[in-house]
C-alpha positions as CSV (number, residue, x, y, z in Angstrom):
1,M,-47.9,-42.8,-3.6
2,A,-48.5,-39.6,-5.6
3,D,-49.2,-37.6,-2.4
4,S,-45.9,-38.8,-0.8
5,D,-44.0,-37.8,-3.9
6,A,-45.5,-34.3,-3.9
7,I,-44.7,-33.9,-0.2
8,A,-41.1,-34.9,-0.9
9,R,-40.8,-32.4,-3.7
10,E,-42.1,-29.6,-1.5
11,H,-39.7,-30.4,1.3
12,R,-36.6,-31.0,-0.9
13,P,-35.8,-27.3,-1.4
14,V,-36.1,-26.6,2.3
15,S,-33.7,-29.5,3.1
16,R,-31.3,-28.3,0.5
17,Q,-31.4,-24.8,1.9
18,R,-30.8,-26.0,5.4
19,G,-27.9,-28.1,4.1
20,H,-26.4,-25.1,2.4
21,R,-26.7,-23.0,5.5
22,A,-25.1,-25.8,7.6
23,R,-22.2,-26.0,5.1
24,Q,-21.8,-22.2,5.3
25,W,-21.7,-22.3,9.1
26,L,-19.2,-25.1,8.9
27,G,-17.0,-23.0,6.6
28,F,-17.1,-20.1,9.1
29,G,-16.2,-22.5,11.9
30,I,-13.2,-23.7,9.9
31,L,-12.1,-20.1,9.5
32,L,-12.5,-19.4,13.2
33,V,-10.4,-22.5,14.0
34,G,-7.8,-21.3,11.5
35,A,-7.6,-17.9,13.2
36,G,-7.1,-19.5,16.6
37,L,-4.3,-21.7,15.3
38,L,-2.6,-18.6,13.7
39,L,-2.8,-16.7,17.0
40,H,-1.5,-19.7,19.0
41,Q,1.4,-20.8,16.7
42,G,2.1,-17.8,14.6
43,W,3.1,-15.5,17.5
44,T,5.8,-18.0,18.7
45,W,7.0,-18.6,15.1
46,L,7.4,-14.9,14.1
47,R,8.7,-13.3,17.4
48,P,12.4,-13.8,17.9
49,T,13.6,-14.9,21.3
50,G,16.1,-12.2,21.6
51,A,19.4,-11.1,20.1
52,A,20.5,-14.8,20.1
53,G,17.4,-16.0,18.4
54,G,19.3,-16.4,15.1
55,H,16.6,-14.7,13.1
56,S,17.6,-12.2,10.4
57,V,15.3,-9.4,9.4
58,I,14.8,-10.9,5.9
59,G,14.3,-14.3,7.4
60,L,11.6,-13.1,9.6
61,A,9.9,-11.2,6.8
62,L,10.0,-14.4,4.7
63,Q,8.4,-16.4,7.5
64,A,5.7,-13.7,7.9
65,G,5.0,-13.7,4.1
66,L,4.9,-17.5,4.1
67,L,2.5,-17.5,7.0
68,A,0.2,-15.1,5.2
69,A,0.3,-17.2,2.0
70,A,-0.5,-20.3,4.1
71,A,-3.4,-18.5,5.7
72,T,-4.8,-17.6,2.3
73,A,-4.5,-21.3,1.2
74,F,-6.1,-22.5,4.4
75,G,-8.9,-20.0,3.9
76,T,-9.9,-21.6,0.6
77,L,-10.7,-25.0,2.3
78,P,-14.2,-24.1,3.5
79,A,-15.1,-23.7,-0.2
80,L,-14.9,-27.5,-0.4
81,G,-18.2,-27.8,1.3
82,T,-20.1,-25.0,-0.5
83,R,-20.3,-23.5,-3.9
84,G,-21.7,-20.2,-2.7
85,L,-21.6,-17.6,0.0
86,S,-24.4,-15.2,0.8
87,A,-23.8,-11.6,-0.4
88,R,-24.3,-10.4,3.1
89,G,-21.6,-12.8,4.5
90,Q,-19.2,-12.0,1.7
91,D,-19.6,-8.2,2.3
92,A,-19.1,-8.7,6.1
93,L,-15.9,-10.7,5.4
94,M,-14.6,-8.1,3.1
95,G,-15.4,-5.4,5.6
96,F,-13.5,-7.4,8.3
97,G,-10.4,-7.5,6.1
98,A,-10.7,-3.8,5.4
99,G,-10.9,-3.0,9.1
100,I,-7.7,-5.0,9.9
101,M,-5.9,-3.3,7.1
102,L,-7.1,0.2,8.1
103,A,-5.9,-0.3,11.7
104,A,-2.6,-1.7,10.5
105,C,-2.0,1.4,8.4
106,S,-2.6,3.6,11.5
107,F,-1.0,1.7,14.4
108,S,1.6,-0.4,12.7
109,L,2.8,1.7,9.8
110,I,2.0,5.4,10.1
111,V,2.6,5.9,13.8
112,P,6.0,4.0,13.8
113,G,6.9,5.9,10.6
114,L,6.3,9.2,12.4
115,A,8.4,8.1,15.3
116,A,11.3,7.0,13.0
117,A,11.2,10.3,11.1
118,R,11.2,12.4,14.3
119,E,14.6,10.9,15.1
120,H,16.2,12.9,12.3
121,A,13.8,15.8,11.8
122,T,11.4,18.2,13.6
123,A,7.9,17.1,14.2
124,T,6.6,19.2,11.3
125,A,9.2,17.9,8.9
126,A,8.6,14.3,10.0
127,A,4.8,14.6,9.5
128,A,5.4,16.1,6.1
129,Q,7.8,13.3,5.2
130,V,5.5,10.5,6.2
131,A,2.5,12.2,4.6
132,L,4.4,12.5,1.3
133,A,5.3,8.8,1.6
134,V,1.7,7.8,2.1
135,L,0.6,9.8,-0.9
136,T,3.5,8.2,-3.0
137,G,2.4,4.7,-2.0
138,A,-1.2,5.4,-3.0
139,W,-0.2,7.0,-6.2
140,A,2.0,4.1,-7.1
141,L,-0.8,1.6,-6.6
142,M,-3.2,4.0,-8.5
143,A,-0.8,3.9,-11.5
144,L,-0.5,0.1,-11.4
145,D,-4.3,-0.1,-11.2
146,R,-4.7,2.1,-14.2
147,W,-1.9,0.7,-16.4
148,L,-2.4,-3.1,-15.7
149,P,-5.6,-4.7,-17.0
150,H,-7.4,-6.7,-14.3
151,E,-10.8,-8.0,-13.4
152,H,-13.2,-7.3,-10.6
153,F,-15.9,-9.9,-10.1
154,I,-18.5,-7.3,-9.5
155,K,-17.4,-4.2,-11.4
156,G,-16.0,-6.1,-14.4
157,R,-12.8,-5.5,-16.3
158,E,-10.6,-2.5,-16.0
159,G,-7.4,-1.3,-17.7
160,I,-6.0,-1.2,-21.2
161,D,-6.3,-4.1,-23.6
162,A,-8.2,-6.2,-21.1
163,K,-10.2,-8.0,-23.7
164,R,-7.1,-9.7,-25.1
165,L,-6.3,-11.4,-21.9
166,R,-7.9,-14.5,-20.4
167,R,-10.0,-14.1,-17.2
168,T,-7.5,-16.2,-15.2
169,T,-4.7,-13.8,-16.1
170,L,-6.9,-10.8,-15.2
171,F,-7.7,-12.3,-11.9
172,V,-4.1,-13.0,-11.1
173,I,-3.1,-9.4,-11.8
174,A,-6.0,-8.1,-9.6
175,V,-5.0,-10.3,-6.7
176,T,-1.3,-9.3,-7.1
177,L,-2.3,-5.6,-6.9
178,H,-4.3,-6.4,-3.8
179,N,-1.5,-8.4,-2.0
180,I,1.6,-6.4,-2.8
181,P,0.9,-3.7,-0.1
182,E,0.4,-6.4,2.5
183,G,3.7,-8.1,1.7
184,L,5.6,-4.8,1.7
185,A,4.0,-3.8,5.0
186,M,5.2,-6.9,6.7
187,G,8.8,-6.7,5.3
188,V,9.2,-3.0,6.2
189,A,7.7,-3.6,9.7
190,F,10.4,-6.2,10.5
191,A,13.1,-3.9,9.1
192,A,12.0,-1.3,11.6
193,N,13.7,-3.4,14.4
194,D,10.5,-3.8,16.4
195,P,9.9,-7.5,16.0
196,V,7.0,-7.6,18.4
197,A,5.0,-4.9,16.5
198,A,6.0,-6.5,13.2
199,A,4.8,-9.9,14.4
200,S,1.4,-8.5,15.5
201,L,1.0,-6.8,12.2
202,S,1.9,-10.0,10.3
203,L,-0.5,-12.0,12.4
204,A,-3.3,-9.6,11.7
205,I,-2.6,-9.7,8.0
206,A,-2.6,-13.5,8.1
207,I,-5.9,-13.6,9.9
208,Q,-7.6,-11.3,7.4
209,D,-6.1,-13.5,4.6
210,L,-8.3,-16.4,5.9
211,P,-11.6,-15.0,4.9
212,E,-10.0,-13.4,1.9
213,G,-9.0,-16.8,0.6
214,F,-12.5,-18.1,1.1
215,V,-14.1,-15.1,-0.7
216,I,-11.7,-15.5,-3.6
217,A,-12.4,-19.2,-4.0
218,V,-16.2,-18.7,-3.8
219,A,-16.1,-15.8,-6.3
220,L,-14.1,-17.9,-8.7
221,M,-16.6,-20.8,-8.5
222,G,-19.4,-18.2,-8.9
223,V,-18.1,-17.1,-12.3
224,G,-17.7,-20.7,-13.7
225,Y,-14.4,-22.1,-12.4
226,S,-14.3,-25.7,-11.2
227,R,-14.0,-26.2,-7.5
228,R,-10.4,-27.6,-7.9
229,K,-9.2,-24.7,-10.0
230,A,-10.8,-22.2,-7.8
231,L,-9.1,-23.6,-4.7
232,L,-5.7,-23.8,-6.5
233,L,-5.9,-20.2,-7.8
234,G,-7.2,-19.0,-4.4
235,A,-4.2,-20.7,-2.7
236,A,-1.8,-19.3,-5.3
237,S,-3.1,-15.8,-4.8
238,G,-1.1,-15.4,-1.6
239,L,2.3,-16.3,-3.0
240,V,3.1,-12.7,-3.9
241,E,3.1,-11.8,-0.2
242,P,6.4,-13.5,0.8
243,V,8.0,-11.9,-2.3
244,G,6.8,-8.4,-1.2
245,A,7.8,-9.0,2.4
246,V,11.4,-10.0,1.4
247,L,11.6,-7.0,-1.0
248,G,10.4,-4.5,1.6
249,A,12.7,-5.9,4.3
250,W,15.8,-5.9,2.0
251,V,15.3,-2.4,0.7
252,V,14.9,-0.8,4.2
253,S,17.7,-3.0,5.7
254,E,20.1,-1.9,3.0
255,W,19.1,1.8,3.3
256,P,17.9,2.4,6.9
257,S,17.2,6.1,6.2
258,L,14.3,4.9,4.0
259,L,12.5,3.4,7.0
260,P,10.0,6.3,7.4
261,W,9.5,6.4,3.6
262,G,9.0,2.6,3.5
263,L,6.4,2.6,6.3
264,G,4.5,5.5,4.8
265,F,4.6,4.0,1.3
266,A,3.2,0.7,2.5
267,A,0.5,2.5,4.5
268,G,-0.5,4.5,1.4
269,A,-0.6,1.5,-0.8
270,M,-2.8,-0.3,1.7
271,L,-5.1,2.7,2.0
272,F,-5.6,2.8,-1.7
273,V,-6.6,-0.8,-1.8
274,I,-9.0,-0.3,1.1
275,S,-10.7,2.8,-0.4
276,H,-10.6,1.8,-4.1
277,E,-11.2,-1.9,-3.9
278,I,-12.5,-3.4,-0.7
279,I,-15.0,-0.9,0.7
280,P,-16.7,-0.1,-2.6
281,E,-17.0,-3.8,-3.3
282,S,-18.4,-4.5,0.1
283,H,-21.0,-1.8,-0.2
284,R,-22.1,-2.5,-3.8
285,K,-24.8,-5.1,-3.0
286,G,-26.7,-3.2,-0.4
287,H,-25.3,-4.7,2.7
288,E,-23.5,-1.7,4.0
289,R,-24.5,-2.3,7.6
290,W,-23.0,-5.7,7.6
291,A,-19.8,-4.6,5.9
292,T,-19.4,-1.7,8.4
293,Q,-19.9,-4.1,11.3
294,G,-17.2,-6.3,9.8
295,L,-14.9,-3.3,9.4
296,M,-15.3,-2.2,13.0
297,L,-14.7,-5.8,14.2
298,G,-11.5,-6.1,12.1
299,F,-10.3,-2.7,13.3
300,A,-10.9,-3.5,16.9
301,L,-9.1,-6.9,16.6
302,M,-6.1,-5.3,15.0
303,M,-6.0,-2.6,17.7
304,V,-6.0,-5.3,20.3
305,L,-3.2,-7.2,18.6
306,D,-1.1,-4.1,18.2
307,T,-1.5,-2.8,21.7
308,A,-1.9,-5.9,23.9
309,L,0.6,-8.1,22.2
310,G,3.1,-5.3,21.7
């Protein structure tokens, strides 16, 4: 009897470890299914059927933002089956999101911005205009990052008066800073009157929001939040994206001459988030190789979406 109890105690950690790995693989499977559903349904939902499709620019931007918010919420669901994610898996997922955002900046924002600017200026002047817009977008996010207190789950708190705010508030501010550029990018892209390219950009952002929602929920549980609160906060983190999408579409629709500036500004803001937030976080735990592979995969996926679907 004693021997059987000892054997059971020896094998219990192994079985728990296997069960944890099985739940993680199940979580990744759910994310893959979610990505497939987004590709299958999102493309039809976002792309207008022509001039008679009845979709306004702001309406399409709102739909894109809501799709991204829904993807973030869906991405939190795998956290129901696990309270943790390996550091290697988390870094790979963050790298994947960085790759999608990096390709989106290049193919869906900067290149169309240059084309729009060349319609009213020389090639040199157009390049200078978009370059200045990119820098302005990055500087704007840098200012917000410096002035608003917020919390990173690895680096800790940043900003003024951070100690006087609750961790939940700090988290909400951090996620808002992260998601503002994504919403703006979708809205400005639809205002550029290229709905196919805008739809591919929005789909790519929504796809990278799937693992982002998962990582956010797991990170929240890792610092002490209950599973329910972590999922609710993770789902709520995407709500700023439809607001940013509508704002970007409205501004550029009202003032079309701002289109190159809007595209460049959104690209610069996203580049700041990639360089200042995502890549450093994904390399901090010593899994640079996995993070880089995730980045390359995300970049390649976005390139396919932008070129093949467009």
